[in-house]
C-alpha positions in Angstrom: 76.8 56.9 59.3 78.2 54.5 62.2 79.3 51.5 61.4 76.9 48.5 61.1 77.5 45.1 61.1 76.7 43.4 58.6 74.5 40.0 59.0 77.1 36.3 58.1 77.2 35.7 54.5 77.4 39.3 53.0 80.7 40.1 53.6 83.6 40.7 51.6 85.9 37.9 52.6 83.6 35.6 53.3 84.2 32.1 51.8 81.7 32.0 48.1 81.7 35.4 47.7 85.2 35.9 46.5 85.6 37.8 42.8 87.4 34.7 41.6 84.1 32.3 42.4 81.9 31.4 40.1 78.6 32.1 42.7 78.1 36.4 41.8 76.6 37.9 45.3 73.8 40.7 45.6 74.8 43.4 44.3 72.5 45.3 46.9 74.6 43.2 50.1 78.1 44.0 48.3 77.7 47.7 48.3 76.5 47.4 51.9 79.1 45.7 52.7 81.0 48.2 51.4 79.6 51.6 52.5 80.0 50.2 56.1 84.0 49.3 55.9 84.2 52.9 53.8 82.4 54.6 57.1 84.8 53.0 59.2 88.0 53.8 57.3 86.3 57.1 57.4 85.4 57.6 61.4 87.9 60.4 62.3 90.2 59.7 65.2 89.7 61.7 68.9 94.2 62.6 68.8 95.2 63.4 65.5 91.6 64.3 63.8 92.5 62.6 60.7 91.2 59.4 59.7 92.4 56.0 58.4 90.6 56.4 55.3 92.9 59.8 54.0 95.8 58.6 55.4 95.3 55.4 53.4 95.4 57.3 49.9 98.1 59.5 50.6 100.0 57.0 51.6 99.4 54.6 48.5 99.6 58.4 46.7 102.9 59.0 47.6 104.1 55.2 46.9 102.6 55.6 43.6 104.4 59.1 43.1 107.3 58.3 44.5 107.9 54.6 43.8 110.8 53.6 46.3 112.4 49.8 46.1 111.4 47.3 48.7 107.8 49.2 49.3 106.4 46.5 52.1 110.0 47.5 53.9 109.2 50.6 54.3 105.8 51.4 54.2 106.0 51.9 58.3 108.4 55.0 57.5 106.0 56.7 54.7 103.1 56.4 56.7 104.9 58.0 59.6 106.2 60.8 56.9 102.7 61.6 55.5 101.4 62.2 59.2 104.3 64.6 60.0 103.7 66.3 56.7 99.7 66.6 57.3 100.6 68.3 60.8 99.8 71.7 61.3 100.0 74.4 64.4 96.9 75.9 65.4 96.8 79.4 64.3 94.8 82.5 65.1 96.0 84.4 62.5 95.9 84.8 58.9 99.9 85.1 58.6 102.4 82.4 59.9 104.0 83.4 63.7 107.4 84.3 63.3 109.7 82.6 66.5 112.0 84.7 67.6 114.9 83.6 69.1 116.3 84.6 72.3 119.8 84.9 71.1 118.0 86.8 68.5 116.0 89.1 70.7 119.1 89.6 72.6 121.6 90.9 70.1 118.7 93.2 69.0 118.5 95.0 72.3 122.5 95.4 72.1 122.8 96.1 68.7 122.7 99.8 69.4 125.6 100.1 71.0 127.6 98.7 68.1 126.5 101.9 65.9 129.0 104.3 65.9 128.0 108.2 66.7 129.5 111.2 65.5 129.7 112.6 68.4 133.3 110.4 69.6 135.0 112.6 67.1 134.2 115.8 69.9 135.0 113.0 72.4 138.3 113.0 71.5 138.9 116.6 70.9 137.6 116.2 74.9 140.0 113.9 75.5 142.7 115.8 74.2 142.1 119.0 75.7 141.0 117.3 79.5 144.5 115.0 79.2 143.2 111.5 80.2 140.2 109.7 78.8 136.9 109.5 80.1 135.8 106.4 79.4 137.0 103.7 81.6 138.1 101.0 80.9 135.6 98.1 82.3 137.2 95.3 80.4 140.8 95.5 82.4 138.7 96.0 85.7 136.4 93.3 85.0 139.6 90.7 84.5 141.3 92.1 88.0 137.8 91.0 89.6 137.8 87.9 87.9 141.0 86.8 89.5 138.9 86.7 92.5 135.5 85.0 91.3 134.1 88.3 91.4 132.1 90.3 88.6 129.5 89.8 85.9 130.5 87.6 82.5 132.6 88.8 79.7 130.0 89.8 76.8 127.7 92.1 80.2 130.8 93.4 80.9 131.4 94.4 77.3 128.0 95.8 77.1 128.4 98.1 80.5 131.3 99.5 78.1 129.6 100.3 75.4 126.7 101.5 77.3 128.8 104.0 78.4 130.6 105.5 75.8 127.0 106.0 74.4 126.9 108.0 77.9 130.2 110.1 77.5 128.7 111.1 73.8 125.2 112.5 75.2 126.2 113.9 78.1 128.8 116.3 79.2 130.6 114.1 81.3 134.6 114.7 82.7 135.5 111.4 84.4 133.2 108.5 84.6 132.9 105.1 86.4 131.1 102.0 86.9 129.6 101.9 90.2 128.3 98.7 90.5 124.9 96.5 89.5 122.0 96.9 92.4 119.9 93.3 92.1 115.9 94.1 91.9 112.7 92.0 92.1 111.8 93.0 88.4 115.1 94.4 87.0 118.3 95.7 87.8 120.0 98.9 87.9 123.4 99.5 86.4 125.3 102.3 87.7 127.5 104.9 86.4 129.5 107.7 88.8 130.4 110.6 86.9 131.4 114.3 87.2 130.0 117.1 84.5 132.3 119.6 82.8 132.6 122.7 84.9 130.1 125.2 83.7 127.3 122.5 83.7 126.4 121.8 87.6 126.1 125.8 87.8 123.5 125.7 85.2 121.1 123.0 86.8 121.8 124.9 90.6 120.6 127.9 89.0 117.9 126.1 87.6 117.1 124.5 91.0 117.3 128.1 92.6 114.5 129.9 90.2 112.2 126.3 90.5 113.0 127.1 94.7 112.2 130.5 93.6 108.8 129.8 92.0 107.4 128.0 95.1 108.4 131.0 97.1 106.2 132.9 95.2 103.4 130.6 95.4 103.3 130.4 98.6 103.1 133.8 99.2 100.0 133.9 97.2 98.0 130.8 99.0 98.8 132.8 102.4 97.4 136.0 100.7 94.4 134.0 100.3 94.4 132.4 103.5 94.3 135.8 104.9 91.4 136.5 103.2 89.1 133.6 104.3 86.6 134.5 107.1 86.0 132.4 110.1 89.2 130.1 110.2 89.5 128.0 112.8 92.4 128.0 115.5 95.4 127.5 114.1 98.8 125.4 116.5 101.2 127.2 117.4 103.7 124.1 116.7 106.3 124.9 114.9 108.1 121.8 113.5 112.3 121.6 113.4 113.5 123.4 110.4 114.6 121.3 106.8 118.3 119.9 107.1 119.3 121.9 103.5 121.2 119.3 101.0 124.8 119.8 100.1 125.1 121.6 97.3 125.9 119.7 93.5 130.1 118.2 93.8 130.5 118.8 97.5 129.7 116.0 100.3 127.1 113.3 99.4 126.0 114.7 96.5 129.7 115.1 95.2 129.1 112.6 91.9 126.1 112.5 90.1 125.0 109.2 89.7 123.2 107.5 86.1 121.1 104.4 85.9 119.4 102.0 83.6 117.9 98.6 83.7 120.2 96.7 80.5 123.2 97.8 78.7 121.4 99.4 75.9 118.2 101.3 77.8 118.4 105.1 78.0 120.2 106.3 80.7 118.1 108.2 83.9 120.0 110.9 85.7 119.2 110.4 89.5 118.4 113.8 92.0 120.4 115.0 93.8 119.9 113.1 97.7 118.9 114.9 100.7 119.2 114.5 104.5 116.2 113.6 105.8 116.6 111.2 102.7 119.4 109.2 104.1 118.4 109.5 107.5 114.9 107.7 106.6 116.7 104.8 104.6 118.5 104.2 107.7 115.6 103.2 109.1 114.0 101.0 106.3 115.0 98.0 104.8 113.4 97.1 101.3 113.9 95.4 98.2 114.1 97.5 94.8 111.5 96.4 91.6 113.2 98.4 89.3 111.3 100.9 88.4 112.4 104.0 89.1 109.1 105.7 89.4 107.7 102.9 92.3 106.7 104.0 95.6 108.2 103.6 98.5 105.7 102.7 101.2 107.2 102.0 104.6 107.3 103.5 107.8 108.7 105.9 108.8 107.2 107.3 105.7 110.3 107.8 102.9 110.6 111.0 101.4 110.7 110.4 97.8 110.3 107.2 95.4 113.1 103.9 94.9 114.7 106.4 92.6 115.5 108.5 96.1 116.0 105.6 97.8 118.0 104.2 95.0 120.4 107.6 95.4 120.2 107.7 99.7 121.6 104.2 99.1 124.6 104.8 97.1 125.4 107.2 99.2 125.6 105.2 102.1 127.0 102.4 100.3 130.1 105.1 98.3 130.9 106.9 102.0 131.6 103.4 103.8 132.9 101.4 101.0 135.5 103.5 98.5 138.4 102.6 99.7 142.6 103.2 98.0 145.5 102.1 99.1 147.5 104.6 101.8 149.4 107.3 99.8 147.9 107.5 96.9 145.3 110.1 97.8 146.7 113.4 99.7 145.5 116.5 100.7 146.4 120.3 98.6 148.7 122.2 100.2 146.2 125.1 101.0 144.5 122.3 102.4 146.4 121.0 104.6 146.5 124.1 107.3 143.3 123.3 107.3 141.0 120.9 109.8 138.3 119.9 107.0 139.5 118.4 103.9 137.2 118.0 101.2 139.7 117.4 98.4 142.1 115.2 97.4 144.8 114.7 94.8 146.9 112.2 93.5 150.3 111.5 95.2 152.8 111.7 92.2 155.9 110.0 94.4 153.1 107.1 95.7 154.9 104.0 95.9 152.7 100.5 96.3 153.1 98.2 98.8 153.3 94.7 97.6 149.8 92.5 97.6 151.2 90.9 101.2 151.7 93.7 103.2 147.7 95.0 101.8 146.3 91.6 102.5 147.7 91.7 106.0 147.5 94.8 107.4 144.1 96.9 106.7 146.2 100.0 107.2 147.5 100.0 104.1 143.8 101.5 103.3 142.2 104.3 103.7 138.5 105.8 102.9 138.5 108.4 100.3 135.4 109.3 100.5 133.8 111.3 103.2 131.6 109.7 105.8 128.1 110.9 106.3 127.3 112.5 109.9 123.5 111.2 111.6 122.5 114.4 110.5 122.5 113.2 107.2 125.2 115.4 105.3 128.9 114.6 105.1 129.2 118.8 106.9 127.3 119.7 110.1 124.8 122.4 109.9 123.5 124.2 112.9 119.7 123.8 113.0 119.3 126.7 115.1 121.0 128.8 112.9 118.5 128.2 110.3 115.8 129.6 112.3 117.5 132.8 112.9 117.5 133.9 109.2 113.9 134.2 109.4 114.1 136.3 112.9 114.4 140.0 112.6 114.0 140.6 116.7 117.7 141.0 118.9 116.4 140.0 122.0 115.1 136.3 119.5 118.4 136.3 118.0 120.4 136.8 122.1 118.3 133.9 123.1 119.0 131.4 120.3 122.3 132.4 120.7 122.7 130.6 124.1 120.9 128.1 123.0 123.2 127.4 120.1 126.1 127.3 122.7 124.8 124.2 124.0 124.0 122.5 121.3 126.9 120.3 120.5 128.1 119.7 116.5 128.4 116.0 114.8 132.2 115.1 113.7 132.5 112.1 111.6 136.5 110.3 110.9 138.4 112.3 108.3 138.9 112.0 105.0 141.7 109.7 103.8 141.0 108.2 107.1 142.6 104.4 107.7 140.7 101.1 107.3 142.1 99.6 111.0 140.0 102.5 112.4 137.0 100.8 111.9 134.7 99.7 113.9 133.8 95.9 113.3 130.1 94.6 114.2 129.9 92.5 117.4 132.9 90.0 116.9 132.8 90.0 113.1 136.1 92.6 111.2 135.0 95.2 109.1 136.8 94.1 106.2 137.9 90.7 105.4 141.5 90.6 103.1 142.9 87.5 100.9 145.0 87.3 97.8 143.5 86.6 94.8 145.5 83.2 94.7 148.3 81.7 97.0 150.0 79.2 93.9 151.2 82.2 92.2 151.8 84.8 95.0 154.1 87.4 92.8 151.4 88.1 90.0 148.4 87.7 93.1 145.9 90.8 92.9 144.8 92.3 96.9 141.1 91.8 97.0 139.1 93.5 100.4 135.4 92.1 100.7 133.2 94.7 102.9 131.3 92.4 105.8 129.2 95.5 106.4 128.0 96.2 103.5 127.5 92.8 101.6 128.3 93.1 97.7 131.4 95.6 97.8 134.5 94.6 96.9 138.3 96.2 95.7 141.2 95.2 94.5 144.7 96.7 93.8 147.2 95.7 91.7 150.6 98.5 92.0 149.2 101.1 91.6 145.9 99.9 89.9 142.7 99.9 92.4 139.0 100.2 91.9 135.0 99.9 94.2 132.9 97.9 92.9 129.2 96.9 94.6 127.3 93.5 93.3 124.6 93.3 95.9 120.7 94.1 97.2 121.4 97.7 98.4 121.2 96.3 101.6 123.6 96.5 105.1 124.4 93.8 107.3 122.5 93.9 110.1 123.5 90.2 113.0 119.9 90.5 114.5 116.7 90.1 111.9 115.2 93.2 110.7 112.3 94.8 112.8 110.4 97.8 111.1 109.9 101.0 113.3 107.1 100.6 115.4 104.4 103.0 115.3 104.4 106.0 117.4 101.7 105.0 120.7 98.5 106.3 120.5 97.7 110.0 122.3 96.3 110.5 126.0 93.0 111.6 126.1 92.2 115.1 126.8 91.6 114.4 130.7 87.9 115.0 131.6 86.7 117.9 134.3 83.7 120.0 134.8 84.6 122.6 132.7 84.7 120.0 129.3 82.1 117.4 130.4 79.1 118.3 128.4 75.8 118.7 129.9 73.1 116.0 130.6 70.1 117.4 128.9 66.9 117.4 131.1 63.9 115.6 130.2 60.4 117.3 130.3 59.6 116.7 133.9 62.0 118.0 135.3 61.9 121.2 132.5 58.2 121.6 134.3 59.4 120.9 137.5 62.1 123.8 137.2 59.3 126.0 135.5 57.0 125.3 138.7 59.9 126.7 141.1 60.7 129.6 139.0 57.3 130.3 139.1 56.3 129.5 143.0 59.8 131.8 143.9 58.8 134.5 141.8 55.3 134.8 143.5 56.9 135.1 146.7 59.2 137.7 146.1 56.0 140.0 145.0 54.2 139.0 148.2 57.3 140.3 150.3 57.2 143.5 148.0 53.7 144.3 148.3 54.0 143.5 152.6 57.3 146.0 153.0 54.7 148.2 150.8 52.0 147.7 153.3 54.4 148.6 155.8 55.5 151.6 154.6 52.1 152.8 154.1 51.2 152.6 157.5 54.3 154.1 158.7 
């Protein structure tokens, strides 16, 4: 029970009640004092949940067990050790909670990257057939960009290096390149740019055609069902403009295939091909990525797809505007030199790299090696009116369309391998900023170019070695603050008139008056007829 103060004269420490005194106290009073003292010592602390009685017992037990020297000098330390030993973590399970160290957790995620798989032997055979290594040297690229303070940490670069190796072992890849890293609000995207071996792309294209044919059959069946329906409302005569078809795999904006993952060690996901409608809409909106490919893109105008399609559209736009190479490194094949539209290029064996000082001083030493995207959303313009003519069978309509087609102006963009010196600036800001990695040792410096139109896009060149990379949010620079596109104005009401306005229902009094007027008119006509008959009889 609670501690109760004893009366004076009954305490154990009172004079006259010492064990050495001859006077023996009252045993009942002494037991009461002992019980009160023990009750005080047994009181539980509200902070630690322990009591002084048990603590002193544990301290004395430890002293008697260990019997240290100079106990009076270290009793405070012994008391502290006993308190620490009695501390127990609050557990909500029967087993002890296993604490995972962050470094151990990160190592477990990347553990699969260090396991050698059986597909590496096949990779060596394929490399011997191709004549070059499929796996890019990510660490060498990271070293060059590190000279200008650009890039990732060495650990992350090496993890990406191993992740690309695993991708090559799984997919039938002919060329592979580390495209860059796009940041997201929840997770980031690590992007690999690849080209599949010959024959693999044709199979994928065949699957897409089969899917489109299946869709066409379903649409025909739906149309037949709709024709069978009766009492259909009137159909609109409006015909939307024809949908611009996407470019085939291996050409234009779909020249390369892209795989993405959130972290090295996670599975690679293949992005779908990009369509012109997605590129056109991506130019009108500005959205942050979440890191989830299935996330919807809520915007106006509405984006035709999810975040995976939006990511693919931004990759196509960034690649078309920022992938550059030293002038003369690539050349057109001899067969296509005569043609105006050069879609392919090859390495120039006679290329002599300019010095770093020349590449920094003049932008004419750099050229775009990716075709620009037109306003239509394609790299190669296609006449939309020709698409309408495919469904027409009458010759007269074809002639009318051909006359209108002549009036349609074809979009043209800058040709392939255009010099960077011809790029337009952004309201007084140059499109590119060139600098050397160091001015202290110019003979071993590297030429670095930074895009001001797409912040985060960089390129370096050192001799015959060059590379492009992107680290950013995937947004284009705009001098003004971004303003979303306003929705279209509300449609006007149809003009009201007597032919459209609904008449007011008559009241009961008006109906009775109308009936009375009709009856009076009918009786008047009958009387006139009777008078006419009487006149005829008199004649």
